[in-house]
VEXROFI-119466 format. One line per 2 residues: number of its first residue (from 0); their letters; for each residue x, y, z of C-alpha. Coordinates in Angstrom, 2 decimals. Layout:
<pts>
NUM> a> X/Y/Z | ...
</pts>
This chain:
<pts>
0> ms> -1.51/-64.36/96.75 | -4.88/-66.07/97.31
2> kk> -7.43/-66.39/94.53 | -9.84/-64.07/96.29
4> ae> -7.29/-61.32/96.67 | -6.23/-61.75/93.02
6> nk> -9.80/-61.27/91.76 | -10.18/-58.15/93.90
8> fk> -6.99/-56.75/92.46 | -8.20/-57.27/88.86
10> kd> -11.54/-55.60/89.64 | -9.85/-52.60/91.12
12> ss> -7.43/-52.23/88.19 | -10.20/-52.39/85.55
14> tp> -12.18/-49.53/87.17 | -11.02/-46.07/85.87
16> kr> -9.82/-43.61/88.40 | -11.81/-40.40/88.97
18> ar> -10.17/-37.17/87.84 | -8.97/-34.92/90.64
20> ss> -10.81/-31.89/89.19 | -14.48/-32.15/88.33
22> pe> -15.92/-31.10/84.86 | -18.12/-28.54/86.51
24> lt> -15.11/-26.83/88.00 | -13.24/-26.85/84.69
26> nr> -16.24/-25.43/82.85 | -16.61/-22.66/85.37
28> vs> -12.93/-21.76/85.07 | -13.08/-21.70/81.22
30> kr> -16.12/-19.44/81.18 | -14.55/-17.10/83.69
32> tv> -11.35/-16.95/81.64 | -13.27/-16.10/78.43
34> ve> -15.25/-13.42/80.18 | -12.09/-11.96/81.68
36> nm> -10.30/-12.01/78.28 | -13.13/-10.33/76.33
38> ss> -12.35/-6.83/75.23 | -14.52/-3.93/76.05
40> pk> -16.91/-2.46/73.39 | -14.56/0.50/73.05
42> ev> -11.64/-1.76/72.20 | -13.76/-3.66/69.62
44> ti> -14.71/-0.37/67.95 | -11.05/0.64/67.80
46> nl> -10.12/-2.66/66.19 | -12.86/-2.27/63.54
48> et> -11.70/1.23/62.76 | -8.13/0.01/62.40
50> ls> -9.24/-2.82/60.12 | -11.30/-0.41/58.02
52> al> -8.35/1.96/57.71 | -6.13/-0.90/56.71
54> ld> -8.59/-2.03/54.03 | -8.92/1.52/52.72
56> kk> -5.15/1.74/52.47 | -4.92/-1.55/50.62
58> la> -7.77/-0.72/48.22 | -6.65/2.85/47.58
60> hl> -4.75/1.86/44.44 | -7.65/-0.09/42.90
62> at> -9.93/1.48/40.28 | -13.28/2.71/41.42
64> ke> -16.57/3.05/39.61 | -15.85/6.72/38.99
66> df> -12.48/5.82/37.51 | -14.16/3.48/35.01
68> ke> -16.61/6.24/34.05 | -13.72/8.60/33.40
70> lr> -11.92/5.95/31.32 | -15.03/5.35/29.21
72> ee> -15.40/9.07/28.62 | -11.73/9.42/27.66
74> yr> -12.02/6.42/25.32 | -15.07/7.98/23.67
76> li> -13.23/11.28/23.15 | -10.19/9.48/21.74
78> re> -12.39/7.58/19.26 | -14.02/10.80/18.09
80> en> -10.63/12.48/17.75 | -9.27/9.49/15.85
82> kl> -12.24/9.61/13.49 | -11.65/13.30/12.82
84> lk> -7.93/12.66/12.23 | -8.74/9.92/9.71
86> en> -11.11/12.25/7.88 | -8.46/14.97/7.84
88> ie> -5.89/12.50/6.49 | -8.25/11.50/3.67
90> hl> -8.84/15.17/2.83 | -5.09/15.79/2.84
92> ke> -4.53/12.81/0.55 | -7.13/14.11/-1.88
94> an> -5.64/17.61/-1.76 | -2.15/16.21/-2.26
96> sr> -3.33/14.14/-5.21 | -4.95/17.21/-6.79
98> ne> -1.80/19.27/-6.23 | 0.40/16.56/-7.74
100> kl> -1.88/16.33/-10.77 | -1.84/20.12/-11.13
102> le> 1.96/20.24/-10.94 | 2.19/17.43/-13.47
104> el> -0.09/19.28/-15.87 | 1.92/22.48/-15.46
106> dk> 5.13/20.52/-16.08 | 3.59/19.02/-19.23
108> ka> 2.67/22.47/-20.51 | 6.20/23.70/-19.83
110> rr> 7.52/20.80/-21.96 | 4.86/21.17/-24.65
112> nn> 7.29/22.26/-27.37 | 10.07/19.84/-26.37
114> lv> 11.34/16.66/-28.01 | 14.20/14.34/-27.18
116> fr> 16.51/13.17/-30.01 | 18.79/10.16/-29.56
118> gv> 21.79/9.25/-31.72 | 21.95/12.53/-33.60
120> in> 25.26/13.91/-32.32 | 27.41/11.18/-33.84
122> af> 25.50/11.35/-37.12 | 26.79/14.84/-37.96
124> ks> 30.20/15.63/-36.48 | 31.10/18.30/-38.99
126> ts> 29.10/21.05/-37.31 | 29.72/22.45/-33.86
128> sy> 26.18/23.52/-33.05 | 23.58/21.05/-31.74
130> se> 20.84/23.10/-33.38 | 22.58/22.87/-36.76
132> nv> 22.96/19.11/-36.30 | 19.27/18.72/-35.64
134> sk> 18.23/20.98/-38.50 | 20.35/19.02/-40.94
136> fc> 19.12/15.71/-39.50 | 15.48/16.69/-39.89
138> ee> 15.96/17.89/-43.45 | 17.95/14.86/-44.68
140> ll> 16.29/11.97/-42.84 | 12.82/13.23/-41.97
142> hv> 12.38/15.50/-44.98 | 11.18/18.27/-42.69
144> ki> 12.86/21.65/-43.01 | 13.33/23.43/-39.69
146> nv> 14.96/26.83/-39.38 | 17.94/26.76/-37.02
148> en> 16.70/29.96/-35.40 | 13.54/28.14/-34.27
150> ih> 15.47/25.40/-32.43 | 17.18/25.46/-29.08
152> af> 19.11/22.23/-28.37 | 21.40/21.06/-25.57
154> al> 22.75/17.72/-24.41 | 21.23/15.76/-21.53
156> gn> 22.97/13.74/-18.87 | 26.71/13.32/-18.51
158> qq> 28.64/15.49/-20.92 | 31.44/12.92/-21.00
160> ts> 29.33/10.38/-22.91 | 30.09/10.06/-26.62
162> np> 26.51/10.27/-27.89 | 24.21/11.87/-25.29
164> pl> 20.54/12.54/-26.05 | 19.54/16.03/-27.10
166> ll> 16.67/18.01/-25.65 | 15.12/20.30/-28.26
168> tf> 12.77/23.19/-27.65 | 10.92/24.47/-30.70
170> sr> 9.72/28.02/-31.01 | 6.71/26.88/-33.04
172> fh> 4.51/24.01/-31.91 | 3.62/22.96/-35.45
174> dk> 7.33/22.28/-36.14 | 7.29/19.75/-33.33
176> la> 4.14/18.12/-34.70 | 5.68/17.85/-38.16
178> il> 8.76/16.10/-36.77 | 6.66/13.69/-34.70
180> aa> 4.58/12.79/-37.74 | 7.74/12.06/-39.76
182> sk> 9.51/10.15/-36.96 | 7.99/6.87/-38.22
184> nl> 10.67/6.98/-40.94 | 13.31/6.27/-38.27
186> nn> 12.25/2.67/-37.62 | 15.28/0.35/-37.50
188> tg> 17.69/3.21/-38.12 | 19.25/3.51/-34.66
190> fa> 17.77/6.98/-34.18 | 14.85/7.79/-31.90
192> ih> 12.60/10.76/-31.23 | 10.14/10.89/-28.35
194> qd> 8.19/13.30/-26.20 | 9.80/15.12/-23.29
196> lp> 7.58/13.93/-20.45 | 7.77/14.64/-16.70
198> dt> 9.30/11.94/-14.56 | 5.95/11.09/-12.92
200> tr> 4.29/10.77/-16.33 | 7.06/8.54/-17.65
202> kk> 6.72/6.21/-14.65 | 2.95/5.98/-15.12
204> rm> 3.36/5.41/-18.82 | 5.86/2.61/-18.20
206> kl> 3.40/0.78/-15.94 | 0.55/1.23/-18.40
208> ll> 2.78/-0.09/-21.18 | 3.21/-3.30/-19.18
210> vr> -0.55/-3.58/-18.73 | -1.11/-3.05/-22.44
212> ke> 1.47/-5.70/-23.28 | -0.18/-8.20/-20.94
214> ls> -3.62/-7.52/-22.42 | -2.25/-7.97/-25.93
216> rl> -0.58/-11.21/-24.86 | -3.77/-12.65/-23.40
218> sk> -6.10/-11.60/-26.21 | -5.36/-10.46/-29.72
220> tl> -8.91/-9.22/-30.32 | -8.86/-6.45/-27.71
222> kv> -8.45/-2.89/-28.94 | -5.79/-1.50/-26.63
224> sl> -3.79/1.68/-27.16 | -1.67/4.06/-25.11
226> rs> -1.88/7.83/-25.49 | 0.48/9.82/-23.29
228> dn> -0.28/8.43/-19.81 | -3.75/7.09/-20.66
230> li> -4.56/3.46/-21.44 | -7.55/3.03/-23.74
232> ve> -9.22/-0.40/-23.67 | -12.19/-0.88/-26.00
234> gh> -12.85/2.87/-25.89 | -12.63/3.09/-22.07
236> lf> -9.92/5.32/-20.60 | -7.77/4.05/-17.73
238> tw> -5.03/5.89/-15.87 | -2.42/4.96/-13.29
240> cq> -2.70/6.37/-9.77 | 0.11/6.23/-7.26
242> mi> -2.18/5.32/-4.36 | -4.59/2.93/-6.12
244> gl> -2.80/1.56/-9.17 | -4.95/1.08/-12.26
246> cy> -7.74/3.68/-12.10 | -11.01/4.19/-13.91
248> kn> -12.68/7.55/-13.26 | -10.54/8.05/-10.14
250> qd> -11.66/4.68/-8.72 | -10.11/1.22/-8.64
252> gl> -10.13/0.10/-12.27 | -9.62/-3.66/-11.81
254> qr> -13.32/-4.46/-11.65 | -14.10/-2.31/-14.69
256> lr> -11.24/-3.88/-16.65 | -12.55/-7.35/-15.75
258> ei> -16.03/-6.40/-16.96 | -14.69/-5.11/-20.28
260> tg> -12.16/-7.81/-21.08 | -13.28/-10.82/-19.05
262> ld> -9.70/-11.07/-17.71 | -8.54/-10.96/-14.10
264> ls> -5.27/-9.01/-13.96 | -5.30/-8.33/-10.21
266> gf> -2.13/-10.32/-9.51 | -0.28/-8.90/-12.52
268> is> -1.21/-5.28/-11.72 | -0.26/-5.79/-8.06
270> av> 3.19/-6.96/-9.18 | 3.50/-3.96/-11.50
272> ak> 2.54/-1.58/-8.70 | 5.12/-3.12/-6.35
274> ns> 7.81/-3.23/-9.07 | 8.12/-6.98/-8.44
276> lp> 7.38/-8.19/-11.98 | 10.26/-10.40/-13.19
278> gd> 12.33/-8.91/-16.00 | 11.85/-12.02/-18.16
280> yf> 8.12/-12.32/-17.44 | 6.98/-11.90/-21.04
282> rq> 9.64/-14.29/-22.34 | 8.45/-17.03/-20.00
284> qp> 4.71/-16.54/-20.45 | 3.16/-18.27/-23.48
286> in> 0.64/-16.48/-25.64 | -2.88/-17.46/-24.59
288> ta> -5.09/-17.95/-27.60 | -7.88/-19.71/-25.73
290> ld> -9.79/-16.46/-25.35 | -9.51/-15.53/-29.00
292> pp> -11.89/-16.76/-31.68 | -10.47/-18.99/-34.39
294> pv> -8.90/-17.05/-37.24 | -11.00/-16.41/-40.32
296> lp> -9.33/-17.84/-43.40 | -9.47/-15.65/-46.50
298> si> -11.75/-16.90/-49.20 | -10.06/-18.12/-52.35
300> pi> -11.94/-17.25/-55.53 | -12.69/-20.21/-57.74
302> vr> -11.87/-19.64/-61.39 | -14.07/-21.64/-63.68
304> ss> -12.87/-22.45/-67.15 | -15.28/-21.46/-69.87
</pts>
């Protein structure tokens, strides 16, 4: 191939070939196709309605503004009802507490002339009557003469025990008082006489006894005494309530006890209320004398020789 023909061939190969279809023709065809494929306004409306129905179906299970209003109203009504129920519960608690106290007082009155004797049966085996045993016991050991006709006695608990306690009911209240006054003569004798108290009173008294013992352990200068189911601290009367614990004028008595004694017994009283106080608590706890003033030594008179 000659050089001239070769150059012509390169020039022809570097020039791009023209497309068989022109851009104008392609553009016209595309526009015509789009126009032909466009839906009519009626079909567009139908598609929008279908889409709207589909959305309504999908959103039907979602909460609306009205639903939230109803929920708020129901919540408000429930809160009001709950408040009323709480108030009713508090009233019922107060009524129940009053009824329990009334029943306890009636039970105390029913036991007013009763005493419990322990260890008496084995002391006098010669007689067959419990009342005769008690009458002889009172006359010989207490030096109190009680007519057998004024005593009604029977054994408590299991009858199979060898020396069961005796429950005595006295016809005359002053006979009971005379025996109680003379019962101090039974110290360290193995015999015991105590009041016949209701079970609720005995439980309260047991808890107050623990509180009195703790107060006496912490301070020897406090004036603390226990009368029936009342704890008296420096002239202030405390009781034990089932719902609160230590009470002062039907209110929580811990703060008042702290003001009177300067001692914080909140942990101790909580353990007493929950019956979680260890049995050897008082054996393990040392006596705290830091709160007590130093003892006053008695003065020794000086005898001068004349």
